[in-house]
N, C-alpha and C positions, 0 to 999 in steps of 0.2 A: 921330802916335804919341807917347805920353808917354815920358819918360826912365825906363827900368827901375830906375835907382838911386833914383828918387823915388816909386816905386810901393810900396804896402804892401797885402798881402792880409790881411784880418781874418777868421780862421776861427773859426766858432762851432760846436763839436761838441756838439749838444744831444741828450739822451736822448729827449725828446719836444717838445712845443710850447714856444715861447719867448714870454713875455708881451710884448704890444705896448708896454707902458711901458718895458720893458728895451730893446727895439729903438730906441725914441726916444732913450734915453740914449746908445746906441751911435751913432745917427745924428748926435747933437751932437758926439761925438768925431770922427766922420768929417768933419763940417763944419769943425771946428777944424784937422784935418790939411790939408784943401783950402786953407784960408786961409793956411797956411804953405807952400804949394807942393807938397804931397804929392798923389798920386793913390791914394786908398784904394778897395779893392774888397772887398765882403763876400761870404763863402761860408758857407752853412749846411750842416752835415753832420748828417743826421737819419735816424732809422729803424733804427739799430743801436746797439750799445754805444758809449759815448763814445770809447773808445780806437779802435774801428773807424772811427767817424766822423772822428776826427782823421786817421787814415791815408788815408781817402777824400779829405779836404780837401787833404792833401799831394800825393796823386797828381794831383788836379785842377790844383793850382798848377803842378806840374812839367810837365804836359801842355799847359796853356793860358796860361801867363804867363811873362814874363821877369823878374818882380819879384825883387828881392834879399831882400825882407823878408816874413815871415809873422808875424802876431800872433795867438796863440790866446787866446781868452777864453771861459770857461765862462759859461753863461747864469745861473748862480747868483751870479756876481760882478758887482758894480757898479763901473764904471770912473769914477774921479774925473776932473774936467776936467784935461786936460793930461797924463794918465797915459802915453798912448802916446808923446807927444812927449818926455817925460822919459826913457822907456826908450830911444827912438831917440837921444837926446842923449848917452848913454853910449858910443855907437859900439862896442858889443861884439857878438860873434857870437851870443851867447846871454845873455839877461838876463830875470829874472822879477820881476814886482811881488809884493809880499808880500800874501797873503790868508789868510783863516782858514777852517778847516773849518766847515761848516754845523752839524754835530752837536756837542753838548756834549762836552768842555769848550771848544770853539772855539779850538783851538790853531793856531798858524801852520803853514801847509803847507810846512814846511822841516825838514830834518834835518841833523845834523852828526856828526862823529866816525866817518866811514866806516871799516869794517874789511874787509880783503880777504876774499874768499869762503873761501879755504882756512883762514884764521885764525878766522873767525866761529863755526864749529861749527853754523851754521844751515843747514838744508836746505829746499829748496822742496818743493812737493807731489809732485814726482817723485823726491825723494831726492837731488837734486844740490846741491852746496854753493852757497850764495848769499851775497851781501854782508849785513853786519849793521851796526848803528849803536850806538856806545857811548854816545851821548847823543841824546835827543830833547827839544826844547823847553826845554832848560835852559842853564845857563852863558851863553856869549857870545850865543846866539840870544835868550834871554829878556831879557838886559840890553839888547840892541838894541831889542827890542819895547817894553820899558818906557821906555827912553830917549826914544823918539819918541812915547810915549803911544798906541801902537797896540794898543788892546784892542778886542775886538769881541764883545759879548755875543750878537749876532745871527749872527755868522759872515759870510763872503763879502765883507767890505770889503777894498779893495785899497790897498796902499801901494807904495813908500815915500813919506814925506811931502815929500821934496825931492830935487833932482837929485844931491846929494852923499852921500846916505846909502845906500851899498852895503854889503852883508855877504856875504862869500863863504861858500857852503854846499856841502855834498856832494850834497844832493838838494833840489830845489825843485819845487813843484807846477807843473803845466802849465796851470792855469786862468787864468793871466795871464802868458803867456810870449812874448817876442819872439825870433825866430830869423832870422839872416841866412843 
């Protein structure tokens, strides 16, 4: 039996089919993890909305695994070599790689300047107060993106470019997310 602290589940919550070329890139990342002593296991969640598929993956991991780690990656995001290892290297309970929305204007999937629900004045579709954001894609976030040359006209490319480039954000996308 493998050491649960060295196991990592890679969850892919896909809306529909996943291209075989994308799976081969993921397989190379899994081979890289194996070479470094990790035991990766891939779980696809398909057939429902992506958020429901994510929940299905989590339930499966909790029921069938003792792994301490789950890495979510959306099938629209390409994982550069060593990405998962860099995220693991931070030894944080939750850390996300930077990626960009697929649709123009291809902004980074992060937000900052969180405002409490009561202060935001924003209501959800049921009329309840919800959180708001005083800035999106500007200020510190865009300086970070520009500093590391992370622009993506196609969207879906994942960062950060090196192990030391972390930026604290209030909200990050779940399309490249490592959770302990």
